[in-house]
C-alpha positions as CSV (number, residue, x, y, z in Angstrom):
1,M,-2.3,17.7,0.2
2,N,-2.0,14.8,-1.4
3,W,-2.6,11.0,0.2
4,D,1.2,10.1,-0.1
5,R,1.7,12.7,2.8
6,I,-0.8,11.7,4.9
7,A,0.1,8.1,4.4
8,G,3.7,9.0,5.3
9,N,2.6,10.6,8.5
10,W,-0.3,8.4,9.4
11,K,0.1,8.5,13.1
12,Q,-0.3,12.4,13.1
13,A,-3.0,12.3,10.4
14,S,-5.1,9.6,12.1
15,G,-6.2,12.0,14.6
16,R,-7.3,14.5,12.2
17,V,-9.2,11.4,10.2
18,Q,-10.7,10.5,13.7
19,K,-11.9,14.1,14.0
20,E,-13.5,14.2,10.5
21,W,-15.2,10.9,10.9
22,G,-16.2,10.3,14.6
23,K,-17.5,6.9,14.1
24,L,-14.0,5.7,13.4
25,T,-12.4,3.6,16.4
26,D,-8.7,3.5,17.1
27,D,-8.6,0.0,15.8
28,D,-10.0,1.0,12.6
29,L,-7.2,3.7,12.3
30,A,-4.7,1.0,13.2
31,R,-6.2,-1.2,10.3
32,V,-5.9,1.6,7.8
33,E,-2.3,2.2,8.4
34,G,-2.2,4.9,5.8
35,R,-3.9,2.9,3.0
36,R,-6.6,4.8,1.2
37,D,-8.5,1.9,-0.1
38,Q,-8.7,0.7,3.6
39,L,-10.1,4.0,4.7
40,V,-12.8,3.8,2.0
41,G,-13.9,0.4,3.2
42,I,-14.0,1.4,6.5
43,L,-15.9,4.5,5.9
44,Q,-18.4,2.4,3.7
45,E,-18.9,-0.1,6.8
46,R,-19.2,2.5,9.7
47,Y,-21.3,5.2,7.7
48,G,-23.4,2.9,5.1
49,I,-22.1,4.9,2.1
50,R,-21.2,3.8,-1.4
51,Q,-17.5,3.8,-2.5
52,D,-17.9,6.7,-4.6
53,E,-19.2,8.6,-1.9
54,A,-16.4,7.7,0.8
55,D,-13.9,8.6,-2.1
56,R,-15.5,11.9,-2.6
57,Q,-15.6,12.6,1.1
58,I,-11.8,11.7,1.5
59,D,-11.0,14.0,-1.4
60,D,-13.0,16.7,0.0
61,W,-11.3,16.2,3.3
62,L,-7.9,16.3,1.6
63,A,-8.5,19.4,0.0
64,R,-9.1,21.2,3.3
65,Q,-5.7,19.9,4.8
66,Q,-3.0,22.3,5.2
67,P,0.6,21.1,4.5
68,D,2.6,20.0,7.6
């Protein structure tokens, strides 16, 4: 699955994102609004990881998602 599909269905996808990264709050997910760069930044804040690690985690998560 690619990020465009996630962004286009953000309301549905945000639940799966929160399940993967449990430290994210509803406010965090609302702030992301489907923008990958925002998710990267919030993952960096909440988990204390570098940008390249946040990108890798998102890529890994995307690869595991089944098309809707």
